[in-house]
C-alpha positions in Angstrom: -33.0 -24.5 -62.0 -36.5 -26.8 -61.6 -35.3 -30.2 -63.5 -37.1 -33.0 -64.4 -38.1 -35.7 -62.3 -34.8 -38.4 -61.8 -34.6 -41.5 -63.9 -34.9 -45.0 -62.1 -31.6 -46.6 -62.7 -31.9 -50.4 -63.7 -31.8 -53.0 -61.1 -29.1 -55.0 -62.7 -26.9 -52.0 -62.8 -27.5 -51.0 -59.7 -26.9 -54.7 -57.9 -23.6 -54.5 -59.9 -22.6 -50.9 -58.6 -23.5 -52.0 -55.2 -21.4 -55.2 -55.3 -18.6 -53.4 -56.4 -18.9 -51.0 -53.5 -19.4 -53.7 -50.8 -22.9 -52.3 -50.0 -25.8 -54.2 -49.7 -28.7 -53.0 -51.7 -32.1 -52.7 -50.3 -34.6 -52.2 -53.2 -38.1 -52.0 -51.7 -40.5 -49.8 -52.9 -39.0 -46.5 -53.8 -39.0 -43.5 -51.3 -40.1 -40.0 -52.4 -37.8 -37.8 -50.6 -37.5 -34.0 -50.4 -34.3 -32.5 -48.7 -33.9 -28.8 -48.0 -30.2 -27.6 -48.0 -29.1 -23.8 -47.5 -27.6 -24.5 -51.0 -27.2 -26.9 -53.5 -25.9 -24.8 -56.4 -23.2 -23.3 -54.2 -20.0 -24.6 -52.4 -19.0 -21.0 -50.9 -18.1 -21.4 -47.3 -20.5 -24.5 -47.6 -17.7 -27.3 -47.2 -20.9 -29.6 -46.6 -22.3 -29.7 -50.1 -19.8 -31.8 -50.9 -21.8 -34.7 -49.0 -25.0 -33.7 -49.3 -24.7 -33.3 -53.3 -23.3 -37.0 -53.3 -25.6 -38.2 -51.1 -28.5 -37.4 -53.2 -27.3 -38.6 -56.1 -27.0 -42.0 -54.5 -30.2 -42.2 -53.1 -31.4 -41.5 -56.8 -29.0 -44.3 -58.3 -30.6 -46.6 -55.6 -33.9 -45.6 -57.4 -35.6 -43.0 -55.1 -37.0 -39.7 -56.1 -35.4 -37.1 -54.5 -35.9 -33.1 -55.0 -33.8 -30.6 -53.6 -35.2 -27.3 -52.6 -33.0 -24.1 -52.4 -34.0 -21.2 -51.1 -33.8 -18.3 -53.5 -30.9 -15.7 -52.2 -29.0 -18.2 -50.1 -26.1 -16.8 -47.7 -23.7 -19.1 -49.7 -24.8 -18.4 -53.3 -25.0 -14.6 -53.0 -21.9 -14.4 -51.3 -20.2 -16.7 -54.1 -21.7 -14.5 -56.6 -20.6 -11.1 -55.2 -16.8 -12.3 -54.1 -15.8 -14.8 -57.1 -17.1 -13.3 -60.3 -16.6 -15.1 -63.4 -15.0 -18.3 -61.0 -18.8 -18.3 -59.6 -20.2 -18.9 -63.2 -17.8 -21.5 -63.8 -18.3 -23.3 -60.4 -22.1 -23.1 -61.3 -21.7 -24.6 -64.5 -19.7 -27.3 -63.3 -22.2 -27.9 -60.9 -24.9 -28.4 -63.4 -22.7 -30.9 -65.6 -21.7 -33.1 -62.6 -25.2 -33.3 -61.2 -27.8 -33.4 -64.0 -29.4 -36.0 -61.7 -30.3 -33.6 -59.0 -33.5 -32.0 -59.0 -33.3 -28.6 -57.7 -36.0 -26.3 -56.8 -35.9 -22.8 -55.8 -38.6 -21.3 -53.5 -39.1 -18.2 -51.7 -40.3 -17.7 -48.3 -43.0 -15.1 -48.4 -46.9 -14.8 -48.5 -48.5 -18.2 -50.1 -45.2 -20.2 -49.3 -47.3 -22.5 -46.9 -49.7 -23.4 -49.6 -46.8 -23.8 -52.2 -45.2 -26.3 -49.9 -48.9 -28.2 -49.4 -48.4 -29.0 -53.2 -44.8 -29.6 -53.0 -44.9 -32.1 -50.5 -48.5 -33.9 -50.9 -47.7 -37.6 -51.5 -44.2 -37.1 -49.9 -42.6 -40.2 -47.8 -39.5 -38.0 -46.1 -38.4 -34.6 -45.8 -35.5 -33.6 -44.3 -33.8 -30.7 -43.2 -30.1 -29.8 -43.0 -29.5 -27.8 -40.3 -28.3 -24.5 -42.2 -32.0 -23.4 -42.9 -33.7 -20.7 -42.2 -35.8 -21.8 -39.2 -39.1 -19.7 -40.4 -39.0 -21.7 -43.0 -38.3 -25.0 -41.5 -41.3 -24.3 -38.6 -43.9 -23.5 -41.7 -43.3 -27.2 -43.6 -43.4 -28.9 -40.4 -46.8 -27.5 -39.5 -48.0 -29.1 -42.2 -46.4 -32.5 -41.3 -49.6 -33.9 -39.5 -52.2 -32.9 -42.2 -49.7 -34.5 -44.9 -48.4 -37.3 -42.8 -44.5 -37.0 -44.1 -41.6 -38.1 -41.9 -39.1 -35.4 -40.8 -35.7 -35.6 -40.3 -33.5 -33.3 -39.1 -29.3 -33.4 -40.5 -26.7 -31.8 -38.3 -23.0 -31.6 -39.9 -22.1 -28.7 -37.4 -20.9 -28.1 -34.0 -23.9 -25.6 -33.1 -25.5 -28.0 -30.7 -22.4 -27.9 -29.0 -21.4 -24.3 -29.0 -24.6 -22.7 -29.8 -27.6 -24.8 -28.9 -29.7 -21.8 -28.8 -30.0 -21.6 -32.4 -31.1 -25.1 -32.9 -34.0 -24.8 -30.6 -35.7 -22.4 -33.1 -36.0 -25.4 -35.5 -38.5 -27.0 -33.2 -36.6 -30.0 -33.0 -39.5 -31.9 -31.2 -41.6 -31.6 -34.3 -39.0 -34.0 -36.4 -39.1 -37.8 -35.8 -35.7 -38.1 -35.6 -31.8 -36.9 -35.8 -29.1 -37.4 -38.2 -26.1 -36.6 -36.3 -22.7 -36.7 -38.3 -20.9 -38.1 -35.1 -21.2 -39.9 -32.1 -20.4 -37.2 -29.3 -23.2 -35.0 -31.5 -25.9 -37.6 -31.3 -25.3 -37.7 -27.4 -26.0 -34.2 -27.2 -29.1 -34.3 -29.1 -30.4 -37.4 -27.0 -29.0 -36.3 -23.5 -29.6 -32.4 -23.8 -32.2 -31.9 -26.2 -34.2 -34.9 -25.0 -34.9 -36.2 -28.6 -35.8 -39.7 -28.7 -34.8 -41.3 -31.8 -30.9 -39.8 -33.1 -28.4 -42.0 -35.4 -25.1 -41.2 -36.0 -24.8 -40.7 -39.5 -21.3 -39.7 -40.6 -20.1 -37.8 -43.8 -18.6 -39.9 -46.3 -16.9 -39.1 -49.7 -18.7 -38.6 -53.2 -16.3 -41.0 -55.4 -17.7 -40.2 -58.5 -16.1 -36.8 -58.5 -13.4 -36.9 -55.2 -11.2 -39.8 -56.8 -7.1 -40.1 -57.7 -6.1 -38.2 -60.5 -3.2 -38.5 -62.7 -1.5 -34.8 -62.8 2.2 -33.1 -62.5 3.1 -31.9 -59.0 3.5 -28.4 -58.7 2.8 -28.2 -54.6 4.3 -30.0 -51.9 2.2 -28.8 -49.1 -1.6 -28.2 -49.7 -4.2 -26.5 -47.0 -7.8 -26.6 -48.2 -10.0 -24.6 -46.0 -11.3 -21.6 -44.3 -9.6 -19.3 -41.9 -12.2 -20.1 -39.5 -13.6 -17.3 -37.6 -11.5 -17.5 -35.1 -12.1 -21.1 -34.4 -8.9 -22.3 -35.4 -6.7 -19.1 -35.9 -3.9 -20.5 -33.3 -4.2 -24.0 -34.5 -3.4 -22.8 -38.1 -0.4 -20.4 -36.6 1.1 -23.4 -34.7 0.5 -26.4 -37.7 0.1 -24.2 -41.0 2.5 -21.1 -40.6 5.3 -21.8 -38.3 6.1 -25.3 -40.6 6.1 -23.3 -43.5 8.3 -20.5 -42.2 10.7 -23.1 -41.1 10.7 -25.3 -44.2 11.4 -22.6 -47.0 12.7 -25.1 -49.5 9.2 -26.6 -50.1 6.1 -25.0 -51.7 2.9 -24.5 -49.7 -0.3 -23.5 -51.1 -3.5 -22.2 -49.3 -7.1 -22.2 -50.9 -10.1 -20.8 -49.2 -12.3 -17.9 -48.3 -13.3 -15.4 -45.6 -9.6 -14.7 -44.9 -9.4 -11.1 -43.5 -6.3 -8.7 -44.8 -4.2 -9.7 -41.8 -4.5 -13.2 -42.2 -3.7 -13.1 -45.9 -0.4 -11.2 -44.8 0.5 -13.8 -42.5 0.2 -16.4 -45.1 2.4 -14.3 -47.4 5.0 -13.9 -44.5 5.5 -17.4 -43.9 6.1 -18.1 -47.7 2.9 -19.4 -48.4 0.7 -19.1 -51.5 -2.4 -18.0 -51.2 -5.0 -19.0 -53.8 -8.3 -18.0 -52.8 -11.5 -19.8 -53.3 -11.5 -23.2 -54.9 -14.7 -24.3 -56.2 -15.2 -27.8 -54.3 -15.4 -29.7 -57.6 -11.6 -29.0 -58.4 -10.5 -30.6 -55.4 -9.5 -33.6 -56.7 -7.2 -31.8 -59.2 -5.6 -29.5 -56.3 -4.8 -32.8 -54.2 -3.6 -34.3 -57.7 -1.0 -31.3 -58.3 0.4 -31.8 -54.3 2.5 -34.3 -52.5 0.9 -33.7 -48.6 -2.5 -32.4 -47.6 -3.2 -31.2 -44.3 -6.3 -31.2 -42.1 -6.1 -28.7 -39.5 -9.9 -29.3 -37.7 -11.5 -26.1 -36.0 -11.0 -26.4 -32.1 -14.7 -27.6 -31.4 -13.8 -31.3 -33.3 -10.5 -31.7 -30.8 -12.6 -30.5 -28.1 -16.0 -31.0 -27.0 -16.9 -32.7 -29.9 -13.5 -34.9 -30.7 -14.1 -37.7 -32.4 -15.7 -36.1 -35.6 -13.9 -36.2 -38.7 -15.2 -33.2 -40.8 -15.4 -33.6 -44.9 -12.0 -32.8 -45.1 -10.6 -35.7 -44.3 -12.9 -38.0 -46.5 -12.1 -35.6 -49.5 -8.6 -35.8 -49.0 -8.3 -39.6 -48.4 -10.6 -40.2 -51.7 -8.7 -38.3 -53.8 -5.8 -40.5 -52.7 -3.7 -37.4 -51.0 -1.2 -38.4 -48.2 -2.6 -36.8 -45.2 -1.3 -35.1 -42.2 -3.6 -34.1 -39.5 -3.1 -31.6 -36.6 -4.5 -33.3 -33.1 -8.1 -35.2 -33.4 -8.7 -38.3 -32.0 -10.7 -40.6 -33.7 -13.0 -42.1 -31.0 -14.9 -44.1 -33.3 -12.5 -46.0 -35.3 -13.6 -44.9 -38.8 -9.9 -44.9 -40.2 -6.8 -46.3 -39.4 -4.6 -43.8 -37.4 -0.5 -44.4 -38.7 -1.7 -46.1 -41.6 -4.5 -43.9 -43.3 -3.4 -40.6 -42.0 -0.9 -39.4 -39.8 -1.5 -37.2 -36.7 0.8 -34.8 -34.9 0.9 -33.6 -31.3 2.7 -29.8 -31.8 3.9 -27.8 -34.6 7.2 -28.8 -34.5 6.1 -32.4 -35.0 4.1 -31.0 -38.1 7.3 -29.6 -39.1 9.2 -33.0 -39.1 6.4 -35.1 -40.4 6.2 -33.0 -43.5 10.0 -33.1 -43.8 10.3 -36.6 -43.8 7.3 -37.6 -46.1 8.5 -35.0 -48.4 11.5 -37.2 -48.6 10.1 -40.4 -48.9 8.1 -41.2 -51.6 7.3 -44.7 -50.9 5.8 -43.4 -47.4 3.7 -41.1 -49.1 2.1 -44.0 -51.6 1.8 -46.4 -48.7 -0.3 -43.6 -46.8 -2.7 -43.0 -49.7 -3.4 -46.1 -51.0 -4.2 -47.3 -47.3 -6.4 -44.0 -46.9 -8.1 -44.5 -50.3 -8.8 -48.3 -49.5 -10.5 -47.1 -46.6 -12.6 -44.7 -47.8 -13.6 -47.3 -50.9 -14.6 -50.0 -48.3 -16.6 -48.0 -45.6 -17.2 -44.6 -46.2 -18.8 -43.6 -49.5 -21.8 -41.3 -50.3 -23.5 -45.1 -51.5 -23.0 -46.5 -47.7 -24.5 -43.4 -46.2 -27.3 -43.6 -48.9 -27.9 -47.4 -47.7 -27.9 -46.8 -44.3 -30.4 -43.9 -44.7 -32.5 -45.6 -46.7 -32.7 -48.3 -43.7 -33.4 -45.1 -41.3 -36.5 -43.9 -43.6 -38.1 -47.1 -44.4 -37.8 -47.8 -40.2 -39.7 -44.4 -39.9 -42.1 -44.4 -42.7 -42.9 -48.2 -41.8 -43.5 -47.1 -38.2 -45.7 -44.3 -38.9 -48.0 -46.7 -41.2 -48.2 -49.0 -38.5 -49.8 -46.2 -36.1 -52.1 -45.1 -38.8 -53.1 -48.7 -39.2 
C-alpha cells in the first residue's frame, strides 16, 4: 500500500486543534520524516502500533511530511494473517479506513535495497527506527547517513535494553544522533550503560481520535486486554486475574489476547473467564465501553527494573473512559494521579476486594474514569508527543546544519 503524499492541514485548523488540546503549535518549516516500524498495518502482538499510528498521524496533521516504512513479510502481519483468517482482513481494512493519512511504503531487504533507500531517503530530514526492526536493515540505512545528511533517531518502547541488551547492540546505536526512550528508567540505561550522549524520555500516549469514550450496553464486568506474556507475567496473571475471577463467580470476566497456549486457555476456563481471543486494536474502545472495570497487569520488568514506565494499555484504557485497576507498578514520573486516575492494589486479595467494591459503586467508577480521561486529554495525547518530537527533531536538524556551516 503506497499512498499519495499526505496533504498539509490549513494553519487555522491546526491552531484551533492545538488550542483545544492545550498543545503549543510550533509551525516552522515542515520536516520530512521517514519512520521505520515492524508493522503499521498489523497490530498482532504489536501493542506499540497504537502509539506509532497516532504519533505519525499527528505529525502529518501538524504539517510534516511522514512516510511509514514496513518490511514485506513482517512477523506481526504474517502471524495476523496466519492465525486470524477473516478477522485479519477486517483489521487491515479498518486500519486503511481509519488512517488514510498514513503513507505506508513496503520494502524488501534484498539485492538493491541500499540503492532503493538512496533514492527514498534523498532530501529526508529525519529517519526514525522503532526498536522492532531487522538490525541488517537498520545498519544498511545508517550506512547512508553521512552521504545523505539525515538525522537518525532510535525509538525504544520495550524492555530489551534492560532484559536483553545484546540484542540492541546489533543496531549500531553509536551511529544514531539520539534515542527516544519511553521512560526515564530506560533513558538512564541508554545514557549510563550504552554511553548514548543524547537521549530523551519520550512516553507513549493515547491516540484520542480512535481511543475515546463510546456509548454502549455493558455486557462485561471485568475486562482484561493483553497477551499471556511469554512467561513474563504468568504468576501475576494467576494472582491478579485468575484468582479474583475464581472467587467472584457472580461477575463476568472477559479476556482478549493472542499467544495464549492451550494450558493458559484452560486456566482461564477453569477460573470462569471468557476467553475471546484476538481483539483488533481499533476495536479496543468498543470493548472498554462494554465493560464496567478494566485491569492492567504489567509484565514484571515494568514493576521491577523498569519500574515507573506505564505501557500503552494504561493510556488506552484511560483515554476510553475506563475505570482502571492495576496490579503493582510505581508511577515514579508522576504521569498520573494514583488513587484518582486509576487504582493500584498490592495483592490478589486486594484486587478481589477492589473489584467487588467498584462493581457495587457506580459513582466511584464514574469518578475514576472521569479523572483518568481528564489527565489523558490534558497531558498524554499523541498530539502532545508529536509537539515534543517536533522540538527534538528541529533541535537536532538545526545542530547538524550549524556543523555543516
